[in-house]
N, C-alpha and C positions, 0 to 999 in steps of 0.2 A: 341092025340098021343104026347107023350113026345119026344122032339127033343134034340139031342146032340148039344153041342156047334159047332161041325163041320158042322152039318146040318144047324144050324142057320147062321153061317158064309157063307156057300155056298149059302143060300137063299138071304142074303144081297148082296153078290157079283153079283149074277144073276140079282137081281132087280136093283142095281145101274149101272150095265154095265161098259163099258170101260171109256175112256177119255171123259171128259166134261169140257168146260170152258164157262158156261152160263154167259152173262154179268150182269144179276141181282143176281147171286149167290154170296153172301157176303163171302163165303168160298174160292172163287177163283177156280183155276183149281183143278179138282179131277180126280182120276182114281180108278175104283172099289169102288167108294164112299169115298175114303180116300182123304182128302184135302191135298194140298201141304204143309200147315203148319204142319199138323200131320205127314206127310211123312218125312219132314225135321227133326222134333223133334225126330223121330225114326230112324235117320241115313241115310235115302235115299236122295242122293244129285243129282240124275239124272233128266232128263226131265220127267215130270209127265206122258207123253204118254208112257214111258218105265217102269213104275212101275210094277214090276212082281206081278202076281196074288198071288203067295205064300207069298210075302212080305205083301201085303194087308191082307191076311188071318191071318198072324202072328200078325199084328197090331190089328186087330179086337179081336183076342183071348186074347192077353196080356193086351191091353189098355181098351177094352170095356167089357171084361168078367172077367178076373182074377183080375186085379187091383181093380175094384169096388166090389169084393167079390161076384159076381153073382153065383159062384159055390156053395157058402154057402146058398144063397137064393134058388137055384135050388134044393138043397138037401131037402128043405121043400116044396117049391111050384115051380115046373119047369116052369109053364106058367107065373108066376109072373116074374121069372128071364128072360124069353124070352121077355116079354114086356119091362122090364127095359133095356135089351140089345138094343132093337130097339130105345127106348127113349134116351139112352145114346149116341148112334151113331148120332142121329139127333139133340140133345139138350145139350149134355154133360153128363158125368157120374154123376157129382154132382147134376145136375137137376133130373136125374132119382132117385138117392138116396134120395133127398129131397122130391120127390113125394111119395116114399114109406113111409118115415117118417111121412109126412102129412097124408097119407091115414091111417096109423096105429094109429096115434093120434085121427083121427076122428072116426074110426071104433072100436077101443079098449079103447079109453080114456086115452092113455098113454100121457106122456109129453116129447116125444123125441125132442131133439134139431134138428131142420131142417137144418143141416149143409151139408147134402148130403153124408156124410161118412157112409157107411154101416159097422159099427163096432159092437162090442159085444152087446151093448144096443139095437141096431136095430134088430140084429139077435134074441136076447132074446125076444123082443116084437113080432117078427114074430113067434117064437115058441109058445108064449102065445096065439097069435091069432089063430094059427093052432089047439092048444089044445081046445080053446073055440069054434071055428067054423068049424073045420075039413076040409074035401075036399070042401064043399060048399063055404067055406071062400075064396078059391083061385079065384073062379069066381067073387065074390063080389070085391075082392081086385083088380083084373085085370080091372073090370069096373071102379073103382075109378081112377086107373092109366091112363086108356084110356081117361076118362073125363078130367083129369088134362092136359094131353098131348094135347087134342083137343082144350081146352080153351087157352093154350099157343100159339098154331098155330094161332088161330083167333086173339089173342092179338098182335102177331108179325105183321100180315097183317094190323091190325088197326093202328099200330105205323109206319109201313113202307109199303106203298101201292105197292112199287116195288116187294114185296115178294108175292103178290097175284097170280102171275103166278105159284107159287109152291103149293098153298093151296089145290087145288083139289087133286093133286097127294099125298100130305101128308095125307089128310083125307081118300081118296079112298084106299090107302094102309092099313091104320088102320082098315078099314072095310073089308079088304080082296078082294077088287074090282080091285086093280091095280097090 
């Protein structure tokens, strides 16, 4: 089922829940999954416990969907855009874009610069990939993106054992189990 950005945002907010300030979370205090740093960068100056849900939803839509051009990705492959939305929230939008570029380079043989910016060249490569692989290509592309995301989670834990507390949740969510 193709999900709208509103549905994706609602799912993230439901999954992330309300205020959390886990001592091992390098992002610090969060509410609705929005870190204090991101909230401040987007004009919220209050206590993170009071971050309105609507403000969080707006941040997700603007920063994690529109700014990285996931609307353009969704026009071609909605499930790829949803995967990149999830990755961008957890790892940064540039990481999600670089994963797409790396996946297209591997699957299509393109030579995209892996700068994380989903610009005209990346969209053109995605269009080429869709012409070459059709609907089945979306599934393959999502599999590559999931693999890259999972590998990065494992690398994070290998580099910082304090993050192990989050690994199961990160991976279980990706498998639809959490």
